[in-house]
N, C-alpha and C positions, 0 to 999 in steps of 0.2 A: 462495733467491736469485731475484729477479724479473728477467726480461729484457723490455725494452720498446724498440721502435724502434731495435734494435741496441745499446742501452745497458744497463748493469746498474744497477739502482736499489736503494738501501738507504734507504728513507724513515725519517725520524725517528731517525737512528742516531748520536747523539753518543757512544754507547757501542759503536760498531761496532768489531769486531775481524775482520780478513779471515778468511773461512772459517767464521765463526760468525754465524748469524742472530740478530737481536734481536727479530724479529717472528715469532710462532708462532700456530697456531690456538688458540682458547679451549678447544676440546674436539674430539675426533674427530668428524668429520662436520659440525662447525659452521663456517659460512662466515666467521664473525667472526674477525679477527686481533687479537691483543693485542700492542702494542708496549711493551716494558719502559720505554723512556724517556718515554713518554706520562705515566706515573704520577708521574714526577719533574718533568716540565717543564710540564704543562698549567696548573697553578694559577699559577706565576710568569708564564707567557706571557700568560694571561688578565688578570692584574693589570696587567701592563705595557701591554696594549692598551686597557684600560678608559678611561683619560683621553682617548684618541683616538676611541674608538668609541661611548661612552655617549650622546653627543648627536647622532650622525649618523643619517641614514636612507639607504636605497638598497640596492644590491646589492654583495656581497663575494664575490670569487672566490678560493678556495684552490687554489693550484697545487701538484699533487703531494700529494694528501690521504692517500695511504698506507692505513693501516688504517681511517681515517675517524673515529677516536676524538676527535681534536681538533675537527673541524668540527661534529660533533654537540654537543660541549660548548659551542662558541662560539655555535651557534644557540640553545641553551638559555639562555646567559648574556646574549645580546643579541637579545631577541625583536623589537626594532624594525628589525633589519636582515634582509635576505634573503641566505642563504648558498648558494653554489654550489660543491660539492666537484668536483674533477677529478682524474683519474688515467688513465694510458695502459695500465696493467696490469690484465687482466681479473680476476685474483684479488683485487686491491685494490678494484676497483669492486664486486665481490660482497661484500666485507667492509664497505665503506661502506654499501651498501644494507641489509645485515643489521643493522648497528649502528643505522641510522636506523629500521628497522622495529621494533627492540626499544624504542626511546625516541623515538616520533614527535614531530617539531617542525614546526609549520605553516609556519615560515619557512625550512625546509631543502629545497632542490630536489634533484632526481635528479642523480646523479653524471654529469659530462661527460667524454667521451673526448677529452682535450686532449694533443696531441703537442708536447712542449717543443722538439722539433727542427725544427718547421715553423712557418710564419707562422700566427698564430692567426686564426681566423674566429669571431667571436661573433655573437649573435643577430640583429642588424639588417643583416647583410651576406649577400647572395646568397640571401635567403629562408630562412636556417637557422632551425630551430625547436628548442626544448628546450635552448637555450644561453643563457648570460648576456647581458644587454643590452650594447650597445656603449659605454655610459657607466657606469663602476663607481665606487662610493664608496670601495672599497679592494680591493687585491690582497694576498694573504698567502701566503707560502711558508715552510715549516718544515723545516730540515735537508735541503735538496735540492741546493744549489749545489756542495757539496764532494764529492758522490758522482755528479756528472755532468760531462761535458766543459765547458770554459769557454764554448763556443758557447751552451750552455743559458743561461748568465748573460746573454749578449747578447740571446737571444730573450725572456727575462723582461723586461729593460729595454725592449726594443722593444714588447712587448705592453702594458706599463704605460704607456709614452709614448703609445701609440695609443688605449687604451681607458679610462684613468682619466678621470673627470670633472675639471673645472677645479680643484676643491678635493679631488680624490681622493688617496689615500695608498697607497704601496707599503711593506709590512712584510716584511723578510727576517730570519728567525731562524736562528742557527747559530753555529759557531765561525769566526773569521776571522783573517787576518793583518792587521797594522796597520803600514803602511809597511815591510813585510818582516819585522816583528817579531811574535813570538807567544810565548805562555807555554810552559813546558817540556812540559806535558802535551799542549798543542795541537800542538807541534812533533813529538812522538812520534806523535800521531794522524795528522798530515799525512804523515809518513814511511810509516806503515802503509797509508794510502790510496794513495799513489803507488806503493808496492810491489805493491799489488793491481791497480792500473790507472794507468798513467802520466798519463792524462787527468784523473784525480781530484786532489783536494787542496784545502786551505783557500784561499778566495779572498781577495785583498787588498782591503781597504776602498777604497783609493785607486783600484785598477783598476775596481772597481764604480762609483765616482763618475765616472770617465771615461765608462763606458758610459751611466750615467744622463744625463750632460750631453749626450751625442750624441743622446739621445731626449727632450730637453726637460725633464728632471727634475733636481732638485738635492737634496743631503742636507739633511734637516731635523732629525734627531736620531740619536743612537747610544746605546742603552740597555744598560747593563751588566746581564748576567743571571748566574745561578748557573753554576758549573762552566766558567768561561771562555768563555761564550757571550755574544752580543749580539743585540739587535734593531736593525737599520738601518731608518730611516724616510726615505722619499723622497717628494717631491711636486713640483708645478710651480713 
């Protein structure tokens, strides 16, 4: 269980069960972490993103990269884009670096320490270096919002509103409620999350749209994914 900025993070955990980790070291002494759900989710997510990303250029920030397996795969699949992984947890950052070293991609940048509970500062502000530029082609987050307080959703939308280029896109993957309704399995998952931490839980798409609107963004698409997940797409 990872502790970051006073929050408990379980990245990429649509199969999360309180008290049981779904991310574990590849082998003893190996800094790489292997997330079970990555092997189920990566190909469908990549396929869903392809129509949006295949003709774009620029920089993509992944928020909460966890083990790093997704972002390495995306860098390989979309060589015309520059990918910036980010994570607050040192163990995750070590895993991202280890996966990147195993399969080097010239368009994959070093992992950024980005605190989701603070105002973001990207590369062109305050002389910061080694951080993504202040105009991004896309921001992507996978299975983060339901295992963080709702304030994190607000920071994500504020960051997207501030740093996306005029034609930039925000992609949010995970399980969601829809006008308060959710599938039976997602309702059980939501109850487990809230029992583990009252600040966690599936976020309602309508509530996210309100946050988006407050930051100059609007919903562009809602893509149905396997296992009662969706990708929400926002832009200006």
